[in-house]
All heavy atoms as TSV, in Angstrom:
chain	resi	resn	atom	element	x	y	z
A	1	MET	N	N	88.137	31.104	105.554
A	1	MET	CA	C	89.477	31.497	105.129
A	1	MET	C	C	89.344	32.361	103.869
A	1	MET	O	O	88.626	31.997	102.945
A	1	MET	CB	C	90.305	30.237	104.855
A	1	MET	CG	C	91.751	30.537	104.596
A	1	MET	SD	S	92.797	29.068	104.518
A	1	MET	CE	C	92.802	28.522	106.198
A	2	PRO	N	N	90.056	33.507	103.819
A	2	PRO	CA	C	89.963	34.366	102.632
A	2	PRO	C	C	90.385	33.628	101.360
A	2	PRO	O	O	91.263	32.762	101.384
A	2	PRO	CB	C	90.928	35.507	102.935
A	2	PRO	CG	C	91.072	35.514	104.414
A	2	PRO	CD	C	90.881	34.093	104.857
A	3	GLN	N	N	89.768	33.996	100.274
A	3	GLN	CA	C	89.999	33.324	99.002
A	3	GLN	C	C	91.449	33.447	98.533
A	3	GLN	O	O	91.973	32.528	97.911
A	3	GLN	CB	C	89.055	33.904	97.952
A	3	GLN	CG	C	88.678	32.935	96.881
A	3	GLN	CD	C	87.568	33.501	96.007
A	3	GLN	OE1	O	87.316	34.694	95.984
A	3	GLN	NE2	N	86.910	32.614	95.287
A	4	ILE	N	N	92.111	34.560	98.839
A	4	ILE	CA	C	93.500	34.742	98.402
A	4	ILE	C	C	94.408	33.697	99.028
A	4	ILE	O	O	95.325	33.190	98.391
A	4	ILE	CB	C	94.004	36.184	98.690
A	4	ILE	CG1	C	95.372	36.421	98.056
A	4	ILE	CG2	C	94.087	36.460	100.173
A	4	ILE	CD1	C	95.344	36.624	96.593
A	5	VAL	N	N	94.152	33.344	100.285
A	5	VAL	CA	C	94.963	32.338	100.966
A	5	VAL	C	C	94.777	30.980	100.294
A	5	VAL	O	O	95.742	30.249	100.076
A	5	VAL	CB	C	94.609	32.261	102.466
A	5	VAL	CG1	C	95.364	31.134	103.150
A	5	VAL	CG2	C	94.898	33.591	103.147
A	6	LEU	N	N	93.562	30.682	99.944
A	6	LEU	CA	C	93.306	29.416	99.264
A	6	LEU	C	C	93.942	29.386	97.873
A	6	LEU	O	O	94.387	28.346	97.407
A	6	LEU	CB	C	91.793	29.175	99.145
A	6	LEU	CG	C	91.044	28.999	100.462
A	6	LEU	CD1	C	89.543	28.932	100.207
A	6	LEU	CD2	C	91.520	27.761	101.192
A	7	HIS	N	N	93.994	30.524	97.226
A	7	HIS	CA	C	94.510	30.587	95.858
A	7	HIS	C	C	96.038	30.532	95.810
A	7	HIS	O	O	96.605	29.765	95.038
A	7	HIS	CB	C	94.011	31.856	95.164
A	7	HIS	CG	C	94.418	31.962	93.736
A	7	HIS	ND1	N	93.875	31.158	92.751
A	7	HIS	CD2	C	95.314	32.756	93.128
A	7	HIS	CE1	C	94.434	31.460	91.600
A	7	HIS	NE2	N	95.315	32.434	91.796
A	8	VAL	N	N	96.731	31.330	96.644
A	8	VAL	CA	C	98.198	31.399	96.557
A	8	VAL	C	C	98.902	30.580	97.635
A	8	VAL	O	O	100.064	30.236	97.469
A	8	VAL	CB	C	98.707	32.857	96.602
A	8	VAL	CG1	C	98.176	33.655	95.445
A	8	VAL	CG2	C	98.396	33.515	97.918
A	9	GLY	N	N	98.249	30.326	98.731
A	9	GLY	CA	C	98.869	29.567	99.814
A	9	GLY	C	C	99.509	30.481	100.850
A	9	GLY	O	O	99.912	31.607	100.557
A	10	ILE	N	N	99.615	29.962	102.048
A	10	ILE	CA	C	100.151	30.746	103.162
A	10	ILE	C	C	101.633	31.101	102.965
A	10	ILE	O	O	102.009	32.250	103.168
A	10	ILE	CB	C	99.898	30.031	104.508
A	10	ILE	CG1	C	98.399	30.050	104.806
A	10	ILE	CG2	C	100.690	30.688	105.644
A	10	ILE	CD1	C	97.978	29.303	106.040
A	11	PRO	N	N	102.503	30.152	102.544
A	11	PRO	CA	C	103.919	30.525	102.386
A	11	PRO	C	C	104.138	31.663	101.376
A	11	PRO	O	O	104.925	32.582	101.629
A	11	PRO	CB	C	104.583	29.235	101.899
A	11	PRO	CG	C	103.699	28.142	102.380
A	11	PRO	CD	C	102.311	28.715	102.331
A	12	THR	N	N	103.418	31.630	100.272
A	12	THR	CA	C	103.546	32.689	99.269
A	12	THR	C	C	103.032	34.012	99.811
A	12	THR	O	O	103.642	35.064	99.585
A	12	THR	CB	C	102.772	32.311	97.989
A	12	THR	OG1	O	103.259	31.052	97.528
A	12	THR	CG2	C	102.928	33.348	96.918
A	13	LEU	N	N	101.945	33.977	100.543
A	13	LEU	CA	C	101.379	35.193	101.127
A	13	LEU	C	C	102.324	35.791	102.171
A	13	LEU	O	O	102.531	37.007	102.204
A	13	LEU	CB	C	100.017	34.890	101.748
A	13	LEU	CG	C	99.178	36.083	102.159
A	13	LEU	CD1	C	98.907	36.997	100.974
A	13	LEU	CD2	C	97.863	35.615	102.761
A	14	VAL	N	N	102.950	34.960	102.984
A	14	VAL	CA	C	103.913	35.436	103.981
A	14	VAL	C	C	105.127	36.056	103.287
A	14	VAL	O	O	105.618	37.108	103.696
A	14	VAL	CB	C	104.336	34.290	104.925
A	14	VAL	CG1	C	105.526	34.680	105.787
A	14	VAL	CG2	C	103.156	33.857	105.796
A	15	GLU	N	N	105.613	35.420	102.220
A	15	GLU	CA	C	106.737	35.971	101.461
A	15	GLU	C	C	106.375	37.336	100.875
A	15	GLU	O	O	107.153	38.286	100.942
A	15	GLU	CB	C	107.140	35.018	100.338
A	15	GLU	CG	C	108.318	35.502	99.529
A	15	GLU	CD	C	108.677	34.554	98.394
A	15	GLU	OE1	O	108.100	33.459	98.308
A	15	GLU	OE2	O	109.535	34.938	97.585
A	16	TRP	N	N	105.187	37.445	100.305
A	16	TRP	CA	C	104.729	38.712	99.732
A	16	TRP	C	C	104.629	39.793	100.801
A	16	TRP	O	O	105.014	40.938	100.585
A	16	TRP	CB	C	103.378	38.498	99.043
A	16	TRP	CG	C	102.789	39.748	98.496
A	16	TRP	CD1	C	103.083	40.359	97.324
A	16	TRP	CD2	C	101.776	40.564	99.123
A	16	TRP	NE1	N	102.326	41.502	97.174
A	16	TRP	CE2	C	101.517	41.644	98.260
A	16	TRP	CE3	C	101.071	40.471	100.316
A	16	TRP	CZ2	C	100.590	42.620	98.570
A	16	TRP	CZ3	C	100.147	41.448	100.616
A	16	TRP	CH2	C	99.915	42.503	99.744
A	17	LEU	N	N	104.123	39.432	101.985
A	17	LEU	CA	C	104.017	40.392	103.079
A	17	LEU	C	C	105.397	40.899	103.506
A	17	LEU	O	O	105.548	42.068	103.874
A	17	LEU	CB	C	103.283	39.781	104.274
A	17	LEU	CG	C	101.779	39.643	104.108
A	17	LEU	CD1	C	101.186	38.834	105.262
A	17	LEU	CD2	C	101.112	40.990	104.006
A	18	GLY	N	N	106.407	40.031	103.430
A	18	GLY	CA	C	107.766	40.455	103.723
A	18	GLY	C	C	108.233	41.522	102.739
A	18	GLY	O	O	108.840	42.523	103.132
A	19	HIS	N	N	107.939	41.325	101.450
A	19	HIS	CA	C	108.305	42.310	100.434
A	19	HIS	C	C	107.578	43.637	100.658
A	19	HIS	O	O	108.192	44.707	100.576
A	19	HIS	CB	C	107.988	41.778	99.029
A	19	HIS	CG	C	108.891	40.692	98.586
A	19	HIS	ND1	N	110.218	40.891	98.247
A	19	HIS	CD2	C	108.675	39.367	98.411
A	19	HIS	CE1	C	110.767	39.750	97.899
A	19	HIS	NE2	N	109.846	38.807	97.995
A	20	VAL	N	N	106.302	43.561	100.934
A	20	VAL	CA	C	105.515	44.779	101.153
A	20	VAL	C	C	106.014	45.514	102.400
A	20	VAL	O	O	106.104	46.747	102.413
A	20	VAL	CB	C	104.008	44.446	101.257
A	20	VAL	CG1	C	103.204	45.648	101.704
A	20	VAL	CG2	C	103.499	43.923	99.928
A	21	SER	N	N	106.385	44.762	103.420
A	21	SER	CA	C	106.920	45.379	104.641
A	21	SER	C	C	108.222	46.123	104.348
A	21	SER	O	O	108.437	47.237	104.850
A	21	SER	CB	C	107.175	44.318	105.712
A	21	SER	OG	O	105.979	43.684	106.063
A	22	MET	N	N	109.082	45.530	103.539
A	22	MET	CA	C	110.351	46.193	103.212
A	22	MET	C	C	110.125	47.430	102.350
A	22	MET	O	O	110.803	48.446	102.525
A	22	MET	CB	C	111.305	45.214	102.531
A	22	MET	CG	C	111.803	44.118	103.460
A	22	MET	SD	S	112.491	44.719	105.029
A	22	MET	CE	C	113.923	45.600	104.460
A	23	ILE	N	N	109.178	47.366	101.420
A	23	ILE	CA	C	108.863	48.549	100.617
A	23	ILE	C	C	108.363	49.676	101.532
A	23	ILE	O	O	108.739	50.835	101.368
A	23	ILE	CB	C	107.827	48.221	99.525
A	23	ILE	CG1	C	108.463	47.338	98.456
A	23	ILE	CG2	C	107.253	49.488	98.905
A	23	ILE	CD1	C	107.479	46.779	97.442
A	24	THR	N	N	107.539	49.321	102.504
A	24	THR	CA	C	107.030	50.307	103.465
A	24	THR	C	C	108.166	50.913	104.277
A	24	THR	O	O	108.225	52.142	104.462
A	24	THR	CB	C	105.997	49.656	104.401
A	24	THR	OG1	O	104.947	49.090	103.605
A	24	THR	CG2	C	105.424	50.647	105.376
A	25	LEU	N	N	109.090	50.077	104.745
A	25	LEU	CA	C	110.231	50.562	105.512
A	25	LEU	C	C	111.105	51.480	104.660
A	25	LEU	O	O	111.491	52.566	105.103
A	25	LEU	CB	C	111.055	49.385	106.035
A	25	LEU	CG	C	112.355	49.744	106.756
A	25	LEU	CD1	C	112.063	50.562	108.005
A	25	LEU	CD2	C	113.111	48.478	107.101
A	26	TYR	N	N	111.408	51.063	103.435
A	26	TYR	CA	C	112.241	51.881	102.564
A	26	TYR	C	C	111.550	53.199	102.213
A	26	TYR	O	O	112.217	54.227	102.074
A	26	TYR	CB	C	112.617	51.111	101.296
A	26	TYR	CG	C	113.874	50.280	101.461
A	26	TYR	CD1	C	113.984	49.307	102.438
A	26	TYR	CD2	C	114.965	50.489	100.641
A	26	TYR	CE1	C	115.123	48.558	102.592
A	26	TYR	CE2	C	116.128	49.741	100.779
A	26	TYR	CZ	C	116.202	48.779	101.759
A	26	TYR	OH	O	117.345	48.045	101.915
A	27	THR	N	N	110.239	53.185	102.071
A	27	THR	CA	C	109.503	54.422	101.807
A	27	THR	C	C	109.610	55.373	102.995
A	27	THR	O	O	109.847	56.580	102.819
A	27	THR	CB	C	108.024	54.120	101.490
A	27	THR	OG1	O	107.979	53.276	100.340
A	27	THR	CG2	C	107.231	55.382	101.231
A	28	ALA	N	N	109.466	54.844	104.195
A	28	ALA	CA	C	109.589	55.684	105.394
A	28	ALA	C	C	111.001	56.265	105.500
A	28	ALA	O	O	111.168	57.462	105.780
A	28	ALA	CB	C	109.252	54.866	106.642
A	29	LEU	N	N	112.004	55.436	105.244
A	29	LEU	CA	C	113.385	55.923	105.306
A	29	LEU	C	C	113.660	56.942	104.203
A	29	LEU	O	O	114.342	57.945	104.434
A	29	LEU	CB	C	114.360	54.747	105.210
A	29	LEU	CG	C	114.382	53.821	106.422
A	29	LEU	CD1	C	115.182	52.564	106.110
A	29	LEU	CD2	C	114.935	54.532	107.641
A	30	HIS	N	N	113.114	56.701	103.016
A	30	HIS	CA	C	113.294	57.657	101.922
A	30	HIS	C	C	112.663	59.007	102.260
A	30	HIS	O	O	113.211	60.057	101.919
A	30	HIS	CB	C	112.701	57.106	100.625
A	30	HIS	CG	C	112.720	58.078	99.497
A	30	HIS	ND1	N	113.892	58.560	98.949
A	30	HIS	CD2	C	111.727	58.692	98.811
A	30	HIS	CE1	C	113.610	59.411	97.979
A	30	HIS	NE2	N	112.298	59.505	97.883
A	31	ASN	N	N	111.540	58.979	102.948
A	31	ASN	CA	C	110.896	60.223	103.346
A	31	ASN	C	C	111.711	60.990	104.391
A	31	ASN	O	O	111.515	62.197	104.557
A	31	ASN	CB	C	109.481	59.953	103.866
A	31	ASN	CG	C	108.541	59.554	102.749
A	31	ASN	OD1	O	108.747	59.895	101.594
A	31	ASN	ND2	N	107.499	58.813	103.090
A	32	LEU	N	N	112.623	60.311	105.082
A	32	LEU	CA	C	113.522	60.974	106.030
A	32	LEU	C	C	114.747	61.579	105.341
A	32	LEU	O	O	115.439	62.408	105.928
A	32	LEU	CB	C	114.008	59.979	107.087
A	32	LEU	CG	C	113.031	59.586	108.172
A	32	LEU	CD1	C	113.648	58.510	109.060
A	32	LEU	CD2	C	112.657	60.796	109.013
A	33	SER	N	N	115.009	61.172	104.121
A	33	SER	CA	C	116.207	61.624	103.407
A	33	SER	C	C	116.351	63.142	103.337
A	33	SER	O	O	117.449	63.657	103.558
A	33	SER	CB	C	116.257	61.024	102.002
A	33	SER	OG	O	116.483	59.645	102.079
A	34	PRO	N	N	115.292	63.899	103.029
A	34	PRO	CA	C	115.460	65.354	102.983
A	34	PRO	C	C	115.896	65.962	104.316
A	34	PRO	O	O	116.581	66.985	104.337
A	34	PRO	CB	C	114.069	65.869	102.584
A	34	PRO	CG	C	113.412	64.729	101.912
A	34	PRO	CD	C	113.955	63.500	102.575
A	35	VAL	N	N	115.520	65.334	105.415
A	35	VAL	CA	C	115.920	65.825	106.733
A	35	VAL	C	C	117.395	65.495	106.986
A	35	VAL	O	O	118.140	66.307	107.548
A	35	VAL	CB	C	115.035	65.193	107.837
A	35	VAL	CG1	C	115.517	65.578	109.216
A	35	VAL	CG2	C	113.578	65.577	107.628
A	36	LEU	N	N	117.829	64.322	106.546
A	36	LEU	CA	C	119.199	63.871	106.782
A	36	LEU	C	C	120.208	64.472	105.815
A	36	LEU	O	O	121.392	64.589	106.144
A	36	LEU	CB	C	119.271	62.343	106.680
A	36	LEU	CG	C	118.485	61.547	107.713
A	36	LEU	CD1	C	118.547	60.065	107.383
A	36	LEU	CD2	C	119.022	61.808	109.100
A	37	GLU	N	N	119.751	64.848	104.629
A	37	GLU	CA	C	120.668	65.283	103.575
A	37	GLU	C	C	121.572	66.449	103.969
A	37	GLU	O	O	122.780	66.404	103.671
A	37	GLU	CB	C	119.889	65.607	102.301
A	37	GLU	CG	C	120.740	65.568	101.074
A	37	GLU	CD	C	119.928	65.408	99.809
A	37	GLU	OE1	O	118.686	65.499	99.865
A	37	GLU	OE2	O	120.567	65.208	98.767
A	38	PRO	N	N	121.093	67.488	104.634
A	38	PRO	CA	C	122.012	68.572	105.036
A	38	PRO	C	C	123.136	68.093	105.961
A	38	PRO	O	O	124.270	68.542	105.844
A	38	PRO	CB	C	121.113	69.572	105.750
A	38	PRO	CG	C	119.737	69.281	105.274
A	38	PRO	CD	C	119.702	67.826	104.959
A	39	PHE	N	N	122.819	67.167	106.854
A	39	PHE	CA	C	123.838	66.627	107.749
A	39	PHE	C	C	124.862	65.804	106.973
A	39	PHE	O	O	126.061	65.894	107.221
A	39	PHE	CB	C	123.198	65.773	108.855
A	39	PHE	CG	C	122.270	66.543	109.742
A	39	PHE	CD1	C	120.898	66.377	109.644
A	39	PHE	CD2	C	122.770	67.434	110.678
A	39	PHE	CE1	C	120.034	67.093	110.455
A	39	PHE	CE2	C	121.920	68.159	111.505
A	39	PHE	CZ	C	120.548	67.987	111.386
A	40	VAL	N	N	124.367	65.014	106.044
A	40	VAL	CA	C	125.253	64.185	105.228
A	40	VAL	C	C	126.140	65.065	104.350
A	40	VAL	O	O	127.340	64.814	104.212
A	40	VAL	CB	C	124.433	63.185	104.377
A	40	VAL	CG1	C	125.327	62.445	103.401
A	40	VAL	CG2	C	123.688	62.202	105.277
A	41	ASP	N	N	125.574	66.104	103.764
A	41	ASP	CA	C	126.352	67.005	102.912
A	41	ASP	C	C	127.480	67.704	103.669
A	41	ASP	O	O	128.497	68.061	103.072
A	41	ASP	CB	C	125.445	68.051	102.259
A	41	ASP	CG	C	124.553	67.456	101.179
A	41	ASP	OD1	O	124.893	66.367	100.665
A	41	ASP	OD2	O	123.523	68.075	100.862
A	42	ASN	N	N	127.298	67.906	104.964
A	42	ASN	CA	C	128.312	68.589	105.773
A	42	ASN	C	C	129.306	67.641	106.444
A	42	ASN	O	O	130.163	68.096	107.202
A	42	ASN	CB	C	127.645	69.465	106.837
A	42	ASN	CG	C	126.956	70.657	106.218
A	42	ASN	OD1	O	127.411	71.205	105.214
A	42	ASN	ND2	N	125.835	71.051	106.794
A	43	MET	N	N	129.207	66.338	106.168
A	43	MET	CA	C	130.147	65.387	106.762
A	43	MET	C	C	131.545	65.619	106.210
A	43	MET	O	O	131.730	65.817	105.014
A	43	MET	CB	C	129.723	63.946	106.461
A	43	MET	CG	C	128.548	63.472	107.221
A	43	MET	SD	S	128.208	61.745	106.821
A	43	MET	CE	C	127.012	61.356	108.051
A	44	GLU	N	N	132.509	65.609	107.109
A	44	GLU	CA	C	133.895	65.799	106.688
A	44	GLU	C	C	134.533	64.503	106.216
A	44	GLU	O	O	135.376	64.513	105.319
A	44	GLU	CB	C	134.700	66.406	107.836
A	44	GLU	CG	C	134.283	67.831	108.146
A	44	GLU	CD	C	135.101	68.446	109.257
A	44	GLU	OE1	O	136.196	67.931	109.561
A	44	GLU	OE2	O	134.636	69.451	109.806
A	45	ASN	N	N	134.136	63.398	106.809
A	45	ASN	CA	C	134.675	62.096	106.424
A	45	ASN	C	C	134.072	61.692	105.083
A	45	ASN	O	O	132.874	61.400	104.993
A	45	ASN	CB	C	134.359	61.064	107.504
A	45	ASN	CG	C	134.977	59.713	107.239
A	45	ASN	OD1	O	135.131	59.302	106.094
A	45	ASN	ND2	N	135.324	59.025	108.307
A	46	LYS	N	N	134.863	61.675	104.046
A	46	LYS	CA	C	134.362	61.405	102.694
A	46	LYS	C	C	133.797	59.997	102.554
A	46	LYS	O	O	132.826	59.778	101.830
A	46	LYS	CB	C	135.461	61.637	101.672
A	46	LYS	CG	C	135.810	63.093	101.523
A	46	LYS	CD	C	136.821	63.303	100.430
A	46	LYS	CE	C	137.137	64.795	100.342
A	46	LYS	NZ	N	137.709	65.162	99.084
A	47	LYS	N	N	134.399	59.046	103.248
A	47	LYS	CA	C	133.906	57.661	103.173
A	47	LYS	C	C	132.503	57.559	103.779
A	47	LYS	O	O	131.615	56.952	103.192
A	47	LYS	CB	C	134.869	56.720	103.888
A	47	LYS	CG	C	134.472	55.271	103.774
A	47	LYS	CD	C	135.482	54.355	104.424
A	47	LYS	CE	C	135.025	52.911	104.287
A	47	LYS	NZ	N	135.971	51.987	104.915
A	48	GLU	N	N	132.325	58.159	104.965
A	48	GLU	CA	C	131.007	58.141	105.608
A	48	GLU	C	C	129.977	58.881	104.763
A	48	GLU	O	O	128.838	58.435	104.624
A	48	GLU	CB	C	131.082	58.762	107.004
A	48	GLU	CG	C	131.704	57.856	108.035
A	48	GLU	CD	C	130.874	56.610	108.291
A	48	GLU	OE1	O	129.641	56.716	108.419
A	48	GLU	OE2	O	131.468	55.525	108.352
A	49	LYS	N	N	130.376	60.008	104.206
A	49	LYS	CA	C	129.480	60.778	103.346
A	49	LYS	C	C	129.051	59.933	102.142
A	49	LYS	O	O	127.862	59.885	101.790
A	49	LYS	CB	C	130.177	62.053	102.874
A	49	LYS	CG	C	129.316	62.968	102.044
A	49	LYS	CD	C	130.083	64.246	101.712
A	49	LYS	CE	C	129.250	65.190	100.899
A	49	LYS	NZ	N	129.951	66.455	100.635
A	50	TYR	N	N	130.009	59.267	101.516
A	50	TYR	CA	C	129.718	58.400	100.369
A	50	TYR	C	C	128.744	57.290	100.764
A	50	TYR	O	O	127.763	57.032	100.065
A	50	TYR	CB	C	131.020	57.801	99.830
A	50	TYR	CG	C	130.806	56.812	98.720
A	50	TYR	CD1	C	130.631	57.235	97.410
A	50	TYR	CD2	C	130.770	55.445	98.980
A	50	TYR	CE1	C	130.414	56.327	96.388
A	50	TYR	CE2	C	130.561	54.537	97.975
A	50	TYR	CZ	C	130.384	54.975	96.674
A	50	TYR	OH	O	130.165	54.068	95.670
A	51	LEU	N	N	129.012	56.641	101.894
A	51	LEU	CA	C	128.152	55.543	102.342
A	51	LEU	C	C	126.722	56.011	102.609
A	51	LEU	O	O	125.754	55.337	102.247
A	51	LEU	CB	C	128.739	54.885	103.591
A	51	LEU	CG	C	130.029	54.099	103.375
A	51	LEU	CD1	C	130.612	53.650	104.714
A	51	LEU	CD2	C	129.784	52.905	102.475
A	52	TRP	N	N	126.582	57.190	103.250
A	52	TRP	CA	C	125.243	57.710	103.530
A	52	TRP	C	C	124.518	58.102	102.250
A	52	TRP	O	O	123.309	57.889	102.133
A	52	TRP	CB	C	125.306	58.881	104.502
A	52	TRP	CG	C	125.289	58.404	105.918
A	52	TRP	CD1	C	126.356	58.251	106.747
A	52	TRP	CD2	C	124.145	57.952	106.642
A	52	TRP	NE1	N	125.941	57.751	107.952
A	52	TRP	CE2	C	124.585	57.561	107.914
A	52	TRP	CE3	C	122.793	57.854	106.345
A	52	TRP	CZ2	C	123.719	57.075	108.883
A	52	TRP	CZ3	C	121.920	57.374	107.312
A	52	TRP	CH2	C	122.388	56.988	108.563
A	53	LYS	N	N	125.230	58.653	101.276
A	53	LYS	CA	C	124.602	59.004	99.989
A	53	LYS	C	C	124.086	57.752	99.297
A	53	LYS	O	O	122.976	57.734	98.744
A	53	LYS	CB	C	125.594	59.733	99.073
A	53	LYS	CG	C	125.943	61.120	99.532
A	53	LYS	CD	C	124.830	62.075	99.172
A	53	LYS	CE	C	125.254	63.506	99.392
A	53	LYS	NZ	N	124.243	64.452	98.992
A	54	ARG	N	N	124.900	56.688	99.277
A	54	ARG	CA	C	124.483	55.435	98.644
A	54	ARG	C	C	123.324	54.798	99.402
A	54	ARG	O	O	122.420	54.222	98.813
A	54	ARG	CB	C	125.648	54.451	98.564
A	54	ARG	CG	C	126.861	54.919	97.778
A	54	ARG	CD	C	126.634	55.265	96.321
A	54	ARG	NE	N	125.963	56.504	96.037
A	54	ARG	CZ	C	126.533	57.724	96.027
A	54	ARG	NH1	N	127.796	57.882	96.325
A	54	ARG	NH2	N	125.821	58.787	95.720
A	55	ARG	N	N	123.351	54.922	100.729
A	55	ARG	CA	C	122.264	54.381	101.553
A	55	ARG	C	C	120.951	55.083	101.219
A	55	ARG	O	O	119.908	54.436	101.051
A	55	ARG	CB	C	122.623	54.579	103.030
A	55	ARG	CG	C	121.726	53.883	104.000
A	55	ARG	CD	C	122.267	54.014	105.414
A	55	ARG	NE	N	123.443	53.170	105.569
A	55	ARG	CZ	C	124.544	53.532	106.227
A	55	ARG	NH1	N	124.632	54.704	106.804
A	55	ARG	NH2	N	125.546	52.708	106.330
A	56	MET	N	N	121.005	56.410	101.082
A	56	MET	CA	C	119.793	57.164	100.748
A	56	MET	C	C	119.316	56.832	99.333
A	56	MET	O	O	118.109	56.790	99.079
A	56	MET	CB	C	120.022	58.661	100.936
A	56	MET	CG	C	120.130	59.038	102.402
A	56	MET	SD	S	120.154	60.816	102.736
A	56	MET	CE	C	121.683	61.311	101.998
A	57	GLU	N	N	120.247	56.569	98.422
A	57	GLU	CA	C	119.856	56.120	97.075
A	57	GLU	C	C	119.161	54.766	97.140
A	57	GLU	O	O	118.181	54.534	96.433
A	57	GLU	CB	C	121.072	56.020	96.161
A	57	GLU	CG	C	121.570	57.333	95.654
A	57	GLU	CD	C	122.785	57.180	94.748
A	57	GLU	OE1	O	123.277	56.045	94.569
A	57	GLU	OE2	O	123.249	58.210	94.237
A	58	ALA	N	N	119.680	53.873	97.974
A	58	ALA	CA	C	119.059	52.556	98.132
A	58	ALA	C	C	117.637	52.688	98.658
A	58	ALA	O	O	116.732	51.963	98.227
A	58	ALA	CB	C	119.894	51.678	99.072
A	59	TRP	N	N	117.423	53.625	99.582
A	59	TRP	CA	C	116.071	53.855	100.098
A	59	TRP	C	C	115.159	54.347	98.990
A	59	TRP	O	O	114.010	53.931	98.889
A	59	TRP	CB	C	116.092	54.866	101.228
A	59	TRP	CG	C	116.857	54.451	102.444
A	59	TRP	CD1	C	117.208	53.175	102.802
A	59	TRP	CD2	C	117.365	55.302	103.454
A	59	TRP	NE1	N	117.904	53.196	103.981
A	59	TRP	CE2	C	118.020	54.479	104.409
A	59	TRP	CE3	C	117.351	56.670	103.660
A	59	TRP	CZ2	C	118.632	54.996	105.542
A	59	TRP	CZ3	C	117.959	57.191	104.796
A	59	TRP	CH2	C	118.591	56.362	105.723
A	60	LYS	N	N	115.678	55.225	98.144
A	60	LYS	CA	C	114.878	55.766	97.042
A	60	LYS	C	C	114.481	54.658	96.070
A	60	LYS	O	O	113.311	54.512	95.719
A	60	LYS	CB	C	115.679	56.850	96.311
A	60	LYS	CG	C	114.960	57.458	95.139
A	60	LYS	CD	C	115.830	58.524	94.472
A	60	LYS	CE	C	115.149	59.127	93.274
A	60	LYS	NZ	N	115.968	60.157	92.632
A	61	PHE	N	N	115.468	53.878	95.630
A	61	PHE	CA	C	115.184	52.828	94.660
A	61	PHE	C	C	114.378	51.686	95.278
A	61	PHE	O	O	113.484	51.131	94.643
A	61	PHE	CB	C	116.474	52.303	94.038
A	61	PHE	CG	C	117.138	53.320	93.154
A	61	PHE	CD1	C	118.331	53.915	93.528
A	61	PHE	CD2	C	116.576	53.693	91.954
A	61	PHE	CE1	C	118.945	54.860	92.727
A	61	PHE	CE2	C	117.170	54.646	91.145
A	61	PHE	CZ	C	118.361	55.233	91.526
A	62	GLY	N	N	114.679	51.344	96.524
A	62	GLY	CA	C	113.968	50.252	97.211
A	62	GLY	C	C	112.511	50.594	97.491
A	62	GLY	O	O	111.671	49.705	97.591
A	63	SER	N	N	112.223	51.880	97.597
A	63	SER	CA	C	110.845	52.295	97.862
A	63	SER	C	C	110.037	52.454	96.568
A	63	SER	O	O	108.829	52.624	96.610
A	63	SER	CB	C	110.832	53.631	98.611
A	63	SER	OG	O	111.342	54.667	97.794
A	64	GLY	N	N	110.740	52.435	95.432
A	64	GLY	CA	C	110.063	52.623	94.157
A	64	GLY	C	C	109.890	54.080	93.777
A	64	GLY	O	O	109.230	54.399	92.797
A	65	ASN	N	N	110.476	54.981	94.542
A	65	ASN	CA	C	110.322	56.407	94.284
A	65	ASN	C	C	111.248	56.925	93.196
A	65	ASN	O	O	111.309	58.127	92.955
A	65	ASN	CB	C	110.536	57.209	95.574
A	65	ASN	CG	C	109.327	57.139	96.468
A	65	ASN	OD1	O	108.232	57.493	96.067
A	65	ASN	ND2	N	109.535	56.678	97.681
A	66	ASP	N	N	111.978	56.029	92.543
A	66	ASP	CA	C	112.830	56.456	91.428
A	66	ASP	C	C	112.040	56.497	90.126
A	66	ASP	O	O	112.506	57.061	89.137
A	66	ASP	CB	C	114.008	55.505	91.269
A	66	ASP	CG	C	113.581	54.066	91.015
A	66	ASP	OD1	O	112.663	53.595	91.714
A	66	ASP	OD2	O	114.182	53.422	90.142
A	67	TYR	N	N	110.833	55.953	90.126
A	67	TYR	CA	C	110.022	55.888	88.908
A	67	TYR	C	C	109.328	57.216	88.689
A	67	TYR	O	O	108.746	57.784	89.601
A	67	TYR	CB	C	108.992	54.768	89.010
A	67	TYR	CG	C	108.214	54.558	87.745
A	67	TYR	CD1	C	108.762	53.857	86.688
A	67	TYR	CD2	C	106.950	55.094	87.589
A	67	TYR	CE1	C	108.065	53.674	85.513
A	67	TYR	CE2	C	106.241	54.926	86.408
A	67	TYR	CZ	C	106.796	54.207	85.373
A	67	TYR	OH	O	106.111	54.032	84.212
A	68	LYS	N	N	109.424	57.729	87.481
A	68	LYS	CA	C	108.775	58.993	87.120
A	68	LYS	C	C	107.609	58.706	86.176
A	68	LYS	O	O	107.791	58.086	85.138
A	68	LYS	CB	C	109.762	59.933	86.410
A	68	LYS	CG	C	110.991	60.236	87.203
A	68	LYS	CD	C	110.798	61.473	88.006
A	68	LYS	CE	C	112.138	61.812	88.629
A	68	LYS	NZ	N	112.110	62.572	89.759
A	69	PHE	N	N	106.437	59.158	86.549
A	69	PHE	CA	C	105.279	59.032	85.675
A	69	PHE	C	C	105.321	60.158	84.651
A	69	PHE	O	O	105.529	61.321	84.992
A	69	PHE	CB	C	103.979	59.148	86.473
A	69	PHE	CG	C	103.737	57.980	87.393
A	69	PHE	CD1	C	103.962	58.098	88.750
A	69	PHE	CD2	C	103.300	56.765	86.884
A	69	PHE	CE1	C	103.751	57.034	89.591
A	69	PHE	CE2	C	103.080	55.687	87.729
A	69	PHE	CZ	C	103.305	55.820	89.076
A	70	ASP	N	N	105.142	59.827	83.404
A	70	ASP	CA	C	105.121	60.860	82.349
A	70	ASP	C	C	103.738	61.136	81.873
A	70	ASP	O	O	102.852	60.419	81.864
A	70	ASP	CB	C	105.978	60.430	81.165
A	70	ASP	CG	C	107.471	60.450	81.525
A	70	ASP	OD1	O	107.869	61.279	82.359
A	70	ASP	OD2	O	108.190	59.632	80.949
């Protein structure tokens, strides 16, 4: 059995894998944002446009891509 499993335990490792999976998903969705943005910008329904903009922001922040290295 790998040493990490013995050190942190299976439940903690499974929980961590869930977080890493979501970061991966949000990163993939954030990478789609530039493709979707022109369509969202041209939406006539202001509510839908607002929701899609906030959704794309959530992908950016959830993926960690809001951090700027100086």
